[in-house]
C-alpha positions in Angstrom: 8.9 -14.9 5.1 10.4 -16.7 2.4 10.7 -13.3 0.3 12.6 -11.8 3.1 15.9 -13.0 1.9 15.3 -11.7 -1.7 13.3 -8.5 -1.6 13.8 -7.9 -5.5 11.1 -10.8 -5.9 8.6 -8.2 -4.3 7.2 -7.0 -7.3 3.6 -6.4 -9.1 0.5 -5.2 -7.3 1.0 -5.0 -3.7 -2.6 -4.5 -2.5 -2.7 -2.2 0.6 -5.7 -3.7 2.5 -8.0 -1.6 4.2 -8.7 -2.3 8.1 -12.6 -3.7 8.3 -14.3 -2.2 11.6 -17.5 -3.8 12.9 -20.4 -1.4 13.4 -19.3 -0.5 16.8 -15.8 0.2 15.8 -13.9 -2.8 16.5 -11.4 -4.3 14.3 -13.3 -7.1 12.4 -10.5 -9.7 11.9 -13.1 -12.2 10.0 -13.7 -9.5 7.4 -10.1 -9.0 7.3 -9.4 -12.7 6.6 -12.2 -12.7 4.0 -10.7 -9.5 2.2 -7.1 -11.2 2.2 -8.5 -14.4 0.6 -10.3 -12.1 -2.0 -6.9 -10.6 -3.0 -5.0 -14.0 -3.1 -7.9 -15.7 -5.2 -7.8 -12.6 -7.7 -4.2 -12.7 -8.4 -2.7 -10.0 -6.3 1.1 -10.3 -6.1 1.4 -9.0 -2.4 -0.4 -7.8 0.5 0.1 -4.7 2.6 -1.8 -3.7 5.8 -1.3 -0.3 7.9 -0.6 2.0 5.0 -2.7 5.2 4.7 -5.7 3.0 3.2 -5.7 1.0 6.5 -6.4 3.8 8.8 -3.3 3.1 10.9 -3.3 6.4 13.1 -6.8 5.7 14.1 -5.5 2.3 15.6 -3.6 1.4 18.6 -0.2 -0.4 18.3 -1.8 -3.5 19.9 -4.7 -3.3 17.3 -2.1 -2.9 14.4 0.0 -6.1 15.7 -3.1 -8.1 15.9 -4.2 -7.4 12.4 -0.6 -8.2 11.3 -1.0 -11.5 13.0 -4.2 -12.1 11.1 -2.7 -11.3 7.8 0.4 -13.5 8.2 -1.7 -16.3 9.2 -4.1 -16.0 6.5 -1.4 -15.3 3.6 1.5 -17.8 4.8 4.1 -17.7 2.3 1.8 -17.4 -0.8 2.7 -13.8 -1.5 5.0 -11.3 0.0 3.5 -9.3 3.1 4.7 -5.8 3.5 2.9 -4.3 6.7 3.0 -0.5 7.4 5.0 -0.3 10.5 5.4 3.5 10.9 4.1 6.1 13.3 5.0 9.6 14.3 6.6 8.3 17.3 10.0 6.2 17.1 9.2 4.0 19.9 6.1 2.9 18.4 7.8 2.6 14.9 10.2 0.3 16.5 7.6 -1.8 18.5 5.5 -2.4 15.2 8.7 -3.4 13.2 9.9 -5.6 15.7 6.4 -7.4 15.8 6.5 -7.5 12.0 9.9 -9.2 11.9 8.9 -11.7 14.5 5.6 -12.3 12.8 7.4 -13.1 9.7 6.7 -10.4 7.4 8.7 -9.8 4.2 9.7 -6.3 4.5 8.5 -3.5 6.5 6.8 -0.3 5.2 7.8 2.7 7.1 6.0 6.2 6.6 8.0 9.3 7.0 7.2 10.6 10.4 4.1 12.9 10.2 3.1 16.3 11.6 6.6 17.2 12.9 8.1 18.1 9.4 11.5 16.7 9.9 14.8 17.8 7.9 16.3 15.7 5.5 19.3 14.9 8.0 16.4 14.3 10.8 14.8 11.7 8.2 18.0 10.1 7.6 18.4 9.5 11.2 15.3 8.0 11.6 15.4 5.4 8.8 19.1 4.9 9.8 17.8 3.8 13.4 15.2 1.5 12.1 17.7 -0.2 9.6 20.2 -0.4 12.2 17.7 -2.1 14.7 16.5 -4.7 12.1 19.3 -5.6 9.9 17.9 -8.8 8.8 14.6 -7.2 8.0 14.3 -5.3 4.4 13.1 -1.7 5.1 10.8 0.1 2.6 10.5 3.9 3.0 6.9 5.3 2.5 7.0 8.8 1.2 3.4 10.5 1.0 3.9 14.4 1.6 0.3 15.0 1.0 -0.2 13.2 4.3 3.1 14.0 6.4 3.9 17.2 5.3 7.4 16.2 4.5 9.0 14.7 1.4 11.8 12.4 1.5 14.5 13.7 -1.2 16.3 11.6 -3.8 19.6 12.3 -2.2 18.4 11.1 1.2 17.1 7.9 -0.4 20.4 7.4 -2.2 22.3 8.0 1.1 20.0 5.5 3.0 20.6 2.9 -0.1 24.1 3.2 0.0 24.6 2.9 3.8 22.3 0.0 4.8 22.0 -3.3 2.8 18.5 -3.8 4.3 17.1 -0.4 3.0 15.8 -1.8 -0.2 13.1 0.5 -1.8 10.5 3.4 -1.4 6.9 3.6 -2.0 6.4 6.9 -3.7 3.0 8.6 -3.2 3.8 11.8 -4.9 2.1 13.2 -8.0 5.5 14.8 -8.9 6.4 12.1 -11.5 9.7 13.9 -12.1 10.5 12.7 -8.4 10.3 9.1 -9.4 12.8 9.6 -12.0 15.2 11.5 -9.9 15.1 8.9 -7.2 15.8 6.0 -9.5 18.3 8.0 -11.4 20.1 8.8 -7.9 19.9 5.2 -6.9 19.9 3.0 -10.0 17.5 0.4 -11.1 18.3 -1.9 -8.3 16.5 0.2 -6.0 12.7 -1.0 -5.8 10.2 1.8 -6.3 6.5 1.1 -6.1 3.9 3.9 -6.9 1.4 4.7 -4.4 -0.6 7.0 -6.9 -3.0 5.0 -8.9 -2.5 6.9 -12.2 1.2 6.7 -11.8 1.2 3.0 -11.6 1.6 2.0 -15.2 3.9 5.1 -16.0 6.3 4.0 -13.3 7.0 0.8 -14.9 8.3 2.4 -18.0 11.0 4.0 -15.8 11.9 0.6 -14.1 9.7 0.6 -11.1 8.9 -2.9 -9.3 5.2 -2.3 -9.3 2.6 -0.3 -7.2 0.6 -0.2 -3.9 -2.6 1.0 -5.2 -5.6 1.4 -3.2 -7.9 0.6 -6.2 -6.7 -2.9 -5.6 -9.1 -3.0 -2.9 -12.0 -2.9 -5.2 -10.5 -4.5 -8.7 -7.4 -6.6 -7.5 -7.7 -8.8 -10.6 -7.7 -5.7 -13.1 -4.8 -4.2 -11.4 -2.6 -7.3 -11.0 -3.2 -8.1 -14.6 -2.1 -4.6 -15.8 1.1 -5.4 -14.4 1.3 -8.8 -15.7 0.4 -7.4 -19.2 3.0 -4.9 -19.2 5.7 -7.5 -18.1 4.6 -9.6 -20.9 5.0 -7.0 -23.5 1.4 -6.5 -24.2 1.3 -2.5 -23.7 -1.6 -1.8 -25.5 -3.6 -4.3 -23.0 -2.0 -2.6 -20.1 -3.0 0.9 -21.3 -6.4 -0.3 -21.9 -6.9 -1.5 -18.3 -5.1 1.7 -17.0 -7.9 3.7 -18.7 -10.6 1.4 -17.6 -9.6 1.9 -14.1 -10.1 5.6 -14.1 -13.7 5.5 -12.8 -12.7 3.5 -9.8 -9.7 5.5 -9.0 -11.8 8.7 -9.0 -14.5 6.8 -7.1 -11.8 6.2 -4.2 -11.2 10.0 -3.7 -14.8 11.3 -3.8 -14.3 11.7 -0.2 -11.3 10.8 2.0 -10.0 7.4 1.3 -10.8 4.6 2.5 -14.4 5.8 3.2 -15.8 5.3 -0.5 -13.8 1.9 -0.9 -15.2 0.6 2.4 -18.8 1.6 1.3 -18.5 -0.5 -2.0 -17.0 -3.4 -0.3 -19.7 -3.4 2.2 -22.5 -3.1 -0.5 -20.7 -6.0 -2.3 -20.9 -8.0 0.7 -17.1 -8.4 1.4 -17.0 -6.7 4.6 -19.7 -6.6 7.4 -19.6 -3.1 7.9 -18.5 0.2 6.0 -17.4 1.9 9.3 -14.5 4.4 9.4 -12.9 5.7 12.7 -12.9 9.5 13.5 -11.7 11.8 12.3 -13.2 10.0 8.9 -16.8 10.1 8.4 -18.8 7.8 6.1 -19.6 9.2 2.5 -22.4 11.9 2.6 -25.3 11.5 0.4 -23.7 13.6 -2.3 -20.9 11.5 -2.2 -22.6 8.5 -2.5 -24.5 9.8 -5.6 -20.9 10.3 -7.1 -19.6 7.1 -5.9 -22.8 5.2 -7.5 -22.2 6.8 -10.7 -18.7 5.9 -11.0 -19.4 2.4 -9.8 -21.9 2.1 -12.8 -19.2 3.3 -15.0 -16.2 1.0 -13.9 -17.7 -1.6 -11.6 -17.5 -4.5 -14.2 -13.8 -4.5 -13.2 -14.6 -5.1 -9.8 -16.1 -8.5 -10.8 -12.9 -9.9 -12.5 -12.0 -12.3 -9.7 -8.9 -14.3 -10.7 -8.1 -12.1 -13.9 -4.6 -12.4 -13.1 -4.3 -15.9 -12.6 
């Protein structure tokens, strides 16, 4: 939890880890440990668990807390840990966030409550409740309207950022790039903004973003981290080169619903014991696998760059 007191240090490629399951559907903690070691060896600047890529809505609260415990134990204080602690229920969100705080997480990533489609005032009250309950824990809003059917407005982010010292940032997973700019314009550059849209990760840095939480880091963590480092070093051409080279792997992730394609690749590479996804997701279809294999042939060299960012 050494980064908790200075959340501005949580920058770069924050890898949103999948949650591995065994063939019978149980959480596979051994594979999770292996994946986290892979991320650390490859140079990822932080780890997240329990975002959309981690299938949190298909897990119980107890399973999610157990996953956080495994992650904390493996990470230590080597890089920041930002677990997803949100739910569509406030009591679950508070329970998960309390567990994250107790376990030593550096910040909590709290998704906008899904399905209910709350108003902006309701979203403010939701995050205000979480921020008040955990004043010593940095809170990061997770805005992903394609999954939640609600979009947290820049004005609401500004209101929360102004009213609560521990409301420190937002993970923006929207393809509306104008939204990124309006959030930063409303709040100023001290707000931490990470992109959750793979092909907007690099462009966000030009606006002053803190980095990205990109699912493609599950497959090519070294390359994704290196892209950030090249940008920070002023090697813009090198960063752009990696951005475009990552395109096939980005397309691979979404051949069918994320994280099923990523899990299939990680299993093929021997990084997890099973490609199992929980319902309502299913493993890739034969047609999907044909596309995944083709894209992997095109961009798979980047998946081998272990330690490229170190």
